[in-house]
Structure formats: structure tokens, C-alpha cells
NUTORBA-926519 format. One record per residue: residue in three letters; y, x, z of N, C-alpha, C, O in turn. Coordinates in steps of 0.001 Angstrom, whole numbers, plus 500000, padded with zeros to 6 digits. Layout:
ALAYXZYXZYXZYXZ ...
***
This chain:
MET806297842707190730807274841785191317808213841261190241808642841998189354 ARG808522839972190337809422839334189369810694838907190098810646838232191127 ILE811835839320189537813132839080190163813954838133189302814012838286188082 LEU814591837148189941815559836283189269816903836485189952817033836281191159 ILE817912836891189166819268837079189695820163836027189056820397836049187847 ILE820658835113189870821500834024189368822960834433189497823460834654190600 GLY823644834532188347825038834949188338825171836454188360825804837009189259 ALA824578837130187374824498838595187425825014839268186173824557840356185824 SER825955838644185493826311839166184175827500840116184185828021840457183123 SER827942840553185370829099841449185338828936842602186316827979843369186206 PHE829837842736187254830006843969188020828772844378188839828012845245188406 ILE828565843776189997827465844196190873826121843950190202825216844781190283 GLY825996842799189536824745842464188871824312843504187858823128843832187778 SER825247844026187084824889845013186058824361846291186689823420846894186173 HIS824953846709187797824477847912188491823102847674189112822234848545189060 LEU822909846494189699821632846185190329820509846130189294819425846671189512 ILE820778845478188179819761845376187127819395846753186590818220847040186360 GLN820384847595186391820124848945185882819206849716186826818333850459186378 LYS819403849538188128818556850225189116817146849626189130816158850356189213 LEU817061848302189047815755847642189082814916847969187841813690848053187910 GLU815598848149186713814884848464185463814016849712185594812952849799184982 ASP814467850668186385813784851958186480812639851961187491811956852972187652 LEU812429850838188168811411850793189216810110850213188667810095849105188133 ASN809035850958188800807736850523188269807207849275188959806420848529188376 GLU807635849042190200807148847884190950807708846566190413807181845496190717 ILE808776846643189615809411845443189068808841845172187677808967845998186774 ASN808213844007187515807606843644186229808578842913185314808557843105184098 GLN809424842080185893810375841329185065811649841047185850811617840732187039 ILE812771841171185145814076840847185721814698839767184851815031840009183690 THR814852838591185409815561837520184710816945837415185324817078837318186544 PHE817976837432184490819328837257185024820022836139184267819804835941183072 THR820862835415184989821576834309184360823052834637184231823607835432184989 TYR823661834007183259825096834154183043825655832775182735824924831864182348 PHE826959832637182913827606831356182637828374831389181323828154830554180446 SER829284832363181190830119832396179982830007833704179216830347833747178033 ASN829543834763179851829441836043179151828379836900179823827983836649180961 LYS827932837905179106826974838845179673827277840232179122827761840373177999 TYR826990841253179920827248842619179472826033843479179755825943844125180799 PHE825105843482178821823955844371178922823565844852177535822600844350176959 PRO824298845815176989823964846305175665822571846913175632822171847629176550 GLY821841846619174571820518847185174404819415846424175105818261846853175086 GLN819748845294175729818729844559176465817654843983175539816536843707175974 GLU817998843803174263817031843252173313815796844139173192814716843661172846 ASN815954845420173473814848846370173347814108846596174664813222847447174745 ASN814472845836175688813854846023176997813008844809177329813533843717177548 ALA811708844999177366810788843888177606810882843359179031810452842241179314 LYS811442844158179921811572843724181315812666842688181507812614841903182454 LEU813662842673180618814852841861180826814799840546180066814445840503178888 LEU815158839478180763815292838164180143816600837565180620816814837436181826 SER817483837196179696818758836588180063818751835118179690818281834738178617 LEU819277834291180589819327832852180382820687832324180818821206832711181865 LYS821256831442180011822521830830180403822254829773181467821288829016181370 CYS823111829722182483822895828789183585824226828413184220825049829277184521 ASP824425827133184417825568826612185159825017826109186494824302825107186524 VAL825336826784187586824729826440188875825161825055189359824558824495190274 ARG826202824513188744826617823150189113825652822104188581825707820937188970 ASN824768822533187688823781821641187075822397822002187599821868823063187266 ILE821807821135188411820524821456189033819415821614187994818456822355188211 GLN819548820918186868818530821047185813818524822461185240817465822988184901 ASP819702823078185131819780824467184657819021825402185602818278826277185157 ILE819216825208186900818558826073187880817050825872187847816288826838187885 GLU816628824630187778815186824346187717814551824973186482813417825450186532 LEU815288824971185374814774825542184129814591827050184249813558827574183832 VAL815570827758184808815453829219184900814368829618185894813709830641185707 ILE814174828834186937813081829115187876811737828907187178810811829701187340 ASP811647827838186408810406827530185693810069828619184675808898828936184471 LYS811087829191184039810847830208183019810585831592183603809931832421182970 SER811088831842184799811011833201185341809900833395186376809460834524186593 HIS809443832326187011808394832409188042808676833550189026807856834457189167 PRO809818833513189700810222834686190497809503834800191833809100833802192431 ASP809352836038192284808923836313193652810134836405194579810059836090195767 VAL811253836848193998812501836981194747813631836422193895813719836706192700 ILE814500835622194521815704835124193848816915835675194585816986835609195813 ILE817871836221193832819136836664194406820236835758193852820472835725192644 PHE820903835026194740821974834112194315823299834846194429823786835093195533 MET823893835201193265825140835954193238826287835156192614827414835645192544 ALA826008833944192167827051833128191539828167832864192548827906832509193698 SER829407833040192107830527832881193038831839832739192282831984833217191157 THR832785832075192920834162832117192446834811833371193018834174834118193760 ARG836056833601192681836752834786193183837904834366194094838392833236194052 TYR838310835321194911839435835094195832840775835263195108841689834452195262 PHE840869836354194303842115836606193570841806837272192245840972838176192202 PRO842457836853191149843265835638191066842398834402191193841237834420190785 PRO842943833320191757842123832125191986841700831496190663842386831665189655 PRO840578830772190653840157830092189424841150829015189030841879828495189874 LEU841179828681187753842108827657187274841788826298187883842684825505188170 ASN840506826043188074840087824777188668839778825009190146838790825667190473 ILE840595824485191024840422824731192453839141824116192987838652824529194039 ASN838585823130192279837325822521192696836137823468192517835060823218193058 ASP836328824558191758835239825505191528834714826101192837833516826356192963 HIS835596826322193805835146826886195075834075826000195707833046826489196173 GLU834322824724195716833368823769196283832142823630195389831007823644195864 ASP832388823496194083831298823184193154830334824344192953829130824127192812 ILE830843825571192938829994826736192672829485827361193968828287827601194113 ASN830384827623194902829985828338196119829126827496197056828267828031197758 ILE829350826185197072828597825326197993827558824491197243826363824581197525 LYS828017823678196283827086822788195584826097823573194730824942823170194587 GLY826545824695194159825631825528193367824499826072194222823339826070193809 LEU824846826541195421823825827032196343822898825896196782821685826079196882 LYS823474824739197040822653823582197427821680823201196315820532822848196586 ASN822136823271195068821244822972193940820043823915193923818919823499193644 LEU820295825186194223819196826150194255818231825829195394817016825832195197 ILE818766825552196582817922825235197733817102823975197463815916823925197789 ASP817727822960196870817006821729196549815916821979195508814854821359195549 SER816187822889194579815186823220193563813988823915194199812843823638193843 LEU814251824814195135813168825523195821812321824565196658811122824773196842 ASP812966823518197159812270822568198026811121821869197296810177821386197922 LYS811212821821195970810191821135195178808991822020194861807961821528194400 LEU809118823320195106808067824254194705807006824399195779807306824379196972 GLU805758824546195344804677824814196292804768826251196806804684826498198009 LYS804938827184195887805107828582196260806590828908196243807226828864195190 LYS807137829231197395808575829450197496808898830946197443808423831709198285 PRO809694831369196469810122832773196438811080833065197580811716832156198113 ARG811182834332197954812188834728198942813563834608198300813734834899197117 LEU814547834173199097815899833973198593816867834903199310816938834926200538 ILE817616835673198512818671836534199054820002835950198601820276835859197404 PHE820815835561199553822100834929199265823214835953199430823505836390200543 ALA823838836335198312824950837293198341826240836536198615826826835948197706 ASN826674836551199843827898835865200234829026836886200385828806838091200262 SER830214836397200649831375837264200824831621837525202305831279836706203159 GLY832219838680202596832649838963203954833641837947204470833851837828205678 ALA834260837205203546835212836165203948834546835086204781835221834373205523 ALA833222834955204669832505833947205463832569834263206952832280833401207781 LYS832941835471207290833056835888208689834395835490209292834559835500210512 LEU835342835145208449836709834947208915836883833655209715836425832587209307 THR837538833775210835838028832622211590839389833027212147839759834200212113 LYS840106832075212646841413832401213226841269833226214496842205833906214917 LYS840068833157215112839871833862216378839449835313216173839901836198216899 ASN838578835566215179838002836912215088838636837796214020838289838972213910 MET839568837245213225840215838052212193841703837729212133842148836699212638 LYS842456838613211515843885838375211340844095837505210109843826837926208984 ILE844574836297210334844820835349209257846313835067209212846930834803210244 ASN846892835124208027848335834986207915848808833550208086849760833293208823 ASN848154832621207417848611831239207446847855830424208493846866830890209060 SER848324829220208738847722828392209782846386827797209355845558827467210204 GLU846169827658208062844937827061207564844198828057206658844816828810205906 LEU842881828042206749842078828885205865842140828335204447842176827119204260 ASP842153829208203447842238828770202058840890828213201590839868828377202257 ASN840911827553200433839707826883199925838570827854199652837407827530199894 TYR838892829049199148837857830049198882837131830424200175835903830381200241 THR837900830791201200837302831205202467836493830077203091835386830301203580 LEU837044828862203075836322827720203624835003827497202894833994827168203518 SER835008827677201569833774827465200802832715828492201169831527828171201193 LYS833130829728201458832185830770201841831613830512203237830430830753203481 ILE832443830028204138831979829685205487830988828529205428829939828566206071 LYS831332827499204650830457826328204525829135826697203850828079826185204224 ALA829194827591202848827971828012202151827040828746203112825823828571203059 SER827612829565203988826800830280204976826093829301205904824905829456206184 LYS826818828297206380826225827287207268825134826512206539824074826241207103 LEU825396826160205289824415825424204488823132826234204335822033825715204534 PHE823279827498203984822129828362203750821274828511205002820059828322204959 ASN821907828847206105821154829160207318820568827924207993819505828006208608 SER821234826796207888820669825574208458819471825100207639818512824566208196 ASN819520825289206326818432824841205464817211825749205517816120825333205126 LYS817373826979205993816205827852206136815165827219207063813960827397206884 THR815653826487208041814750825827208988814305824458208491813116824139208495 THR815278823650208061814940822272207699814122822186206417813315821270206256 LYS814325823148205491813586823112204223812573824238204103811926824402203069 ASN812445825012205177811339825961205312811210826930204136810180826971203462 PHE812263827703203901812159828772202907812544830095203547813261830134204546 ASN812057831173202957812371832511203449813660832994202808813758833083201584 GLY814634833302203624815911833703203048816692834641203932816539834636205153 THR817541835460203301818425836395203998819816836284203413819990836341202195 GLU820813836125204279822200836138203820822761837542203935822634838196204970 VAL823389837998202847824035839306202803825521839084202566825907838440201590 ARG826343839605203440827792839464203266828376840779202753828308841814203415 LEU828948840705201560829559841874200940831053841854201223831711840827201054 PHE831581842981201652832991843000201996833852843303200762834214842354200066 THR834196844514200452834993844761199235834301845808198373834653846986198434 PRO833324845397197572832679846338196654833666846827195595834559846086195185 TYR833506848057195160834328848609194084833508849634193335832463850075193814 GLY833982850017192151833289851040191385833372850779189898834092849877189470 PRO832639851562189085832616851377187638832195849961187259831354849353187921 LYS832793849446186182832505848136185610833108846974186399832856845809186091 ASP833909847300187422834552846222188175835569845509187275835960846024186227 HIS835984844320187706836892843500186905838283844130186826838727844803187757 GLU838950843906185721840232844574185477841343844100186403842362844780186523 TYR841177842948187065842219842451187953842079842989189379842959842759190209 ARG840971843712189682840806844249191027841752845434191239842221846040190276 LEU842027845758192504843081846715192847842926848059192142843858848523191485 ILE841761848688192272841597850029191709841662849982190197842374850771189577 GLN840919849054189598840916848949188134842303848661187592842757849328186662 SER842978847681188158844289847291187619845305848421187775846149848617186901 SER845233849162188877846177850262189097845949851386188092846901851908187512 VAL844686851757187886844372852843186949844752852427185524845312853226184773 ILE844455851206185159844769850728183808846277850762183566846723851172182494 LYS847058850336184551848516850384184404849001851817184188849853852068183334 ILE848462852744184955848892854139184830848501854702183463849272855444182855 ILE847320854357182984846903854785181644847885854285180594848160854981179617 LYS848409853094180790849360852496179850850784852996180041851688852588179311 GLY850993853873181014852340854377181271853137853465182167854359853590182257 GLU852450852534182840853111851631183786852659852004185195851865852926185384 TYR853179851269186184852807851583187557852621850298188355853353849328188162 PRO851638850297189252851391849088190040852535848784191002853217849690191480 ILE852729847524191271853701847083192270852924846346193361852276845334193092 LEU852989846845194568852209846271195658852985845149196343854145845316196720 ARG852332844025196493852940842892197190852499842837198656853210842319199518 ASN851317843380198910850791843351200270850268844743200643849059844927200778 PRO851155845716200809850732847111201013849927847319202288849133848256202370 ASN850121846457203284849446846641204560848199845783204704847577845764205766 SER847828845072203641846583844311203652845411845288203732845346846247202964 VAL844499845046204647843423845994204932842073845395204545841750844265204912 ARG841293846175203797839973845737203354838932846804203673839248847976203879 ASP837681846354203705836557847248203970835878847553202637835019846797202182 TYR836275848680202008835796849034200675834422849694200750834171850552201597 ILE833535849272199842832182849825199801831793850079198346831895849184197507 TYR831349851292198052831034851681196674829813850919196168828870850673196920 VAL829838850554194909828825849663194353827414850248194446826459849491194621 GLU827256851544194338825915852140194451825323851920195838824116851727195978 ASP826170851951196859825698851684198207825303850215198362824330849900199047 VAL826052849325197729825707847900197746824338847677197114823499846961197661 VAL824124848295195963822849848156195260821704848700196113820635848091196171 ASP821913849826196769820868850386197625820476849408198735819302849298199090 ALA821469848699199278821174847717200325820321846577199775819365846148200421 PHE820662846088198589819869845022197970818434845484197707817486844735197943 ILE818279846699197226816935847233196958816113847267198238814936846904198233 LYS816723847700199326816017847747200601815584846357201051814476846191201559 ILE816440845362200871816090843996201266814972843457200377814036842826200867 ILE815071843706199076814048843222198141812675843744198527811706842986198561 PHE812588845039198818811289845655199059810851845605200527809765846073200870 SER811686845045201377811292844919202781810269843808202976809492843821203931 ASN810280842823202036809411841649202155809624840918203471808707840288203998 GLN810839841005203997811158840380205272812159839247205092812931839220204134 ASN812125838328206024813118837262206104813954837535207350813492837307208468 TYR815175838019207167816007838395208301816799837191208804817536836554208052 GLU816633836899210070817380835790210663818856836152210806819729835304210624 ASN819127837409211131820510837864211259821148838035209887820470838356208911 ILE822441837819209825823189838031208588823463839529208435823954840171209364 ILE823146840081207265823333841510207006824707841727206382824993841207205304 GLU825552842491207057826891842792206537826875844159205858826357845137206396 ILE827464844196204649827482845425203853828930845830203580829650845155202844 GLY829327846907204166830663847467203977830634848913204428829563849491204610 SER831802849493204608831876850867205101832146850906206596831904851920207251 SER832655849783207142833116849701208530834274850668208780834515851107209904 ASN834984850984207692836144851880207775837274851274206941837565851767205851 PRO837909850220207434838913849495206642840087850378206226840501851281206953 THR840610850089205034841685850893204456842728849983203830842381848960203241 SER843983850334203948845060849492203427845201849633201918844794850631201324 THR845779848618201325846070848635199888846938849843199527846713850491198504 LYS847913850136200357848797851268200077848033852585200103848270853452199262 ALA847116852746201059846343853994201146845436854163199937845254855276199445 ILE844870853072199460844030853136198251844873853582197063844451854437196284 THR846062853004196924846944853351195811847381854807195896847488855479194869 GLU847631855299197088848001856703197257846873857628196798847133858670196197 LYS845634857256197076844494858061196628844409858071195103844122859107194503 ILE844657856920194477844636856836193015845737857715192417845506858435191446 TYR846932857649193004848047858467192515847703859956192616848018860733191715 SER847068860341193697846715861751193875845697862196192821845835863270192236 ILE844685861374192585843647861717191604844228861797190206843822862647189414 MET845192860904189887845752860830188541847050861632188400847755861517187397 ASP847356862448189422848541863326189391849827862551189134850670862977188345 VAL849969861421189797851200860636189700852125861059190828851784860927192004 ASN853289861566190471854240862065191461855447861127191525856498861394190942 ARG855267860035192240856361859079192395856055858184193589854912858094194037 GLU857079857531194090856903856615195204856180855351194730856364854904193598 ILE855377854798195595854701853537195289855707852398195395856414852269196394 GLU855758851588194365856676850454194366856109849312195196854941848949195057 ILE856944848753196054856529847641196903857487846486196691858703846642196806 TYR856933845334196383857733844133196181857683843310197455856648842737197796 GLU858804843256198152858846842503199403858859841008199080859788840492198458 SER857811840340199519857672838921199207857300838149200459856534838632201293 SER857843836953200587857491836094201719856131835441201495855524834913202427 ASP855664835481200255854374834884199916853271835912200163852713836486199228 GLU852974836127201434852000837155201789850583836683201543850300835487201479 GLU849695837667201406848276837370201266847767836779202576848176837196203660 GLN846867835799202462846411835142203686845521836038204532845723836146205741 ILE844537836683203911843599837525204650844205838919204795844417839610203798 LEU844481839331206020845173840589206250844249841734206658844606842901206500 TYR843064841411207181842215842466207729840762842035207673840429840904208026 MET839881842954207221838449842690207204837695843961207555838075845058207146 LYS836610843798208325835784844943208696834348844478208887834093843485209568 ALA833409845204208279831992844868208387831394845459209662831792846531210119 ASP830435844736210217829636845217211333828290845669210759827508844842210290 LEU828022846955210794826845847517210132825621847616211042824604848181210642 SER825702847085212239824607847278213196823292846699212700822251847338212855 ASP823306845503212104822061844906211616821530845634210383820320845806210235 ALA822436846064209495822002846812208310821319848121208719820336848536208106 LYS821849848758209751821263850014210220819931849763210917818967850501210712 GLU819881848715211745818663848455212525817514847976211649816393848473211760 TYR817799846995210766816717846368210005816402847078208692815256847072208241 LEU817416847691208079817220848284206754817272849811206767816945850458205772 ASP817681850376207893817948851807207942818936852183206841818767853175206132 TRP819965851360206727820958851536205658822305851914206250822716851392207285 ALA822973852819205583824361853165205879824974853695204593824255854242203757 PRO826281853549204410826915854047203182826714855544203018826768856304203984 LYS826481855955201770826312857379201467827537857974200781827776859179200857 ILE828305857126200116829435857613199314830736857262200020831059856089200201 ASN831485858300200421832730858027201136833823857552200175833663857611198956 LEU834912857093200733835965856458199933836581857414198920836824857025197777 ASP836837858649199315837447859612198387836545859861197180837013859875196042 GLU835256860055197432834320860289196331834189859042195456834168859136194229 GLY834102857884196090833943856640195342835129856333194446834954855929193297 ILE836336856523194965837525856270194150837617857289193028837956856938191897 TYR837318858551193329837328859578192277836360859198191153836721859259189978 ASN835135858809191511834140858419190504834615857221189690834415857166188476 THR835241856270190360835705855051189681836842855357188718836839854890187579 VAL837806856134189170838940856494188311838442857262187085838872856996185963 LYS837553858195187300836995858983186193836290858070185184836469858216183975 TRP835494857136185689834768856221184802835735855339184008835537855127182812 ILE836765854833184655837734853976183952838415854753182837838562854239181727 LYS838834855981183114839517856792182102838603857068180913839059857085179770 GLU837312857284181177836369857595180097835939856362179317835543856474178157 ASN836010855195179932835477853979179309836536852911179065836210851773178727 TYR837794853277179233838880852295179130838874851561177791838920850331177768 LYS838820852282176691838925851651175374837775850705175097837974849645174503 VAL836576851073175519835400850246175256835330849045176196834968847943175785 PHE835681849271177464835398848278178484836590847364178793836390846199179136 TYR837815847865178680838954847086179138839998846784178064840758845825178201 GLU840050847579177006841132847396176021840886846163175157841691845856174278 
***
């Protein structure tokens, strides 16, 4: 089997590639990056091929498909929710137009690979089914909702096999330094302490190894799931509770600082529905939050100088 992962040069992608490398059923893994890549030693691995790709350019996507001849494509290219990108148009250009470029590229092929679309749990958000702080959804959330509609409507009109996977709040080793757990641990290592602006913001945290296991199950299922597969813990936890766990692991004996601000975070609550993941994939999280945070904190402390300094 040949795998193409578009937008896989950092956190989740690095863990997924590492797992796929060890599987005999996988003959080649092609991964794309935009501005950077982190895979030391890949030059000595015949299974790995890295290619630079800007998903906003359809010619780039067509080129990587032509070079990789994939059986399965995983689209992981995405903007981030926080901190927001410098160019606000990136949400539209990458999350929506980038996905459309891939779908249009597949439309030209006689043999169509299966497509796995890694979307955000934010695509589930509406004013009716989730707690939203402001009256209007932000550009990031809107782009994720629109991308989901684009993907699922085109499965029928352009006749390709595809599954949408919604990831809620993945965390773990190699995560970005601006994410809650990483940034808090890094501050404490430096002798500083995090200041929470939204202590009651609730997220559905899921350890990266569990996320990777879900992707592996989808890859090897050879199925096209009509239902959207949600990947989370289904056990939402507040920002303050996460910080308290970090303080306990790192033996920090002080009150958590909270900055009272009127500029609250827009998304206040998220929770994954695991019913489809359990029914179709026989998947459920294996690593609980306490173990996952402990593993993450330990990894950051051991790899801080190499990975973040």
C-alpha cells in the first residue's frame, strides 16, 4: 500500500508516519510540507519521500499525486485556531480551496485513491448544538464547516471514496509550543508561570497515540464511511483542570494565575461523539488524561533543549 499524507510535517503527521513506517503492509509513505519538516534520519529510509507542496496551488497537488501514485491520501493541511495566522485569508485558501484543489485533482484520475479528510471538531459547532460566546462564528470555524460540506457533497457529485475524520483536541509529544500543555510546561521550565485567560473553556483532549490508532484503523479498513468519524475522549476538561494536572506533575505549589478579560474565547465547549468510531472502527481511547499529560510533560522536559529552545 502507498500512502500520501498532505500537510504532515509536524505534530500528528510525525507520529502517524512513525507508526506507518513499522508496518510491512505499507510500501511507501509520501508526505508533503509547506515551510518546514521534522523527520531526522529520513534520508536513510527508502519508504519515505518528502515533497514540498502548497495546497493553494493545484499544480503542486497534481505533482505530488503523480510522483506518489497513492492508494490512500490523507489530507491534513490546515490553518490553526490559536494563535490565528497572520493572513486571515489563509482559513479560506487552505482549509477550503486547498481541499477543493485536491478533490479537483482526483477528479482527473482514472484510478481514484481513497481520501481521508482530517478535519477539526470545530466543524461540528453551531449556535444551536454548542456553547458559542459571540454572535457570529469566527473565520476558522466557518472554514471548517464549509470544508466539511464541500467534502461530503463532492463524494457524490465527483464519485470518490472518502471519509471525514473530525479531531477534537489532540495533544502529546512534539505538539506545537503555543498549545496549552506545551506552553505551560515550557514556562515552568523557564521559571515562569502560565496566566489563564479562559480558565473555564472546555475541550475534548485526546492523546496523539489514540488519534494515530484511529487513522490506522481507517486506512486498513478499506471502507468508505458515509458517517463522519469523531475522534476525542468524550470527556471534556477545562483549561484550569489541565493546568492543575500539570502543576501537580511538576510539583508546582502555587495558585494558578487568572487574567480576567472581557475578550473571551469564542468556543467555550466541545465534546466528541464516539458512537460511529466505536461501531465502525471498534475504536475507543486507550490512554486516559492523567497518563497522557504525564507522558507529555515528561517528554517535554527530556526534549526541551532539542525541540523547543
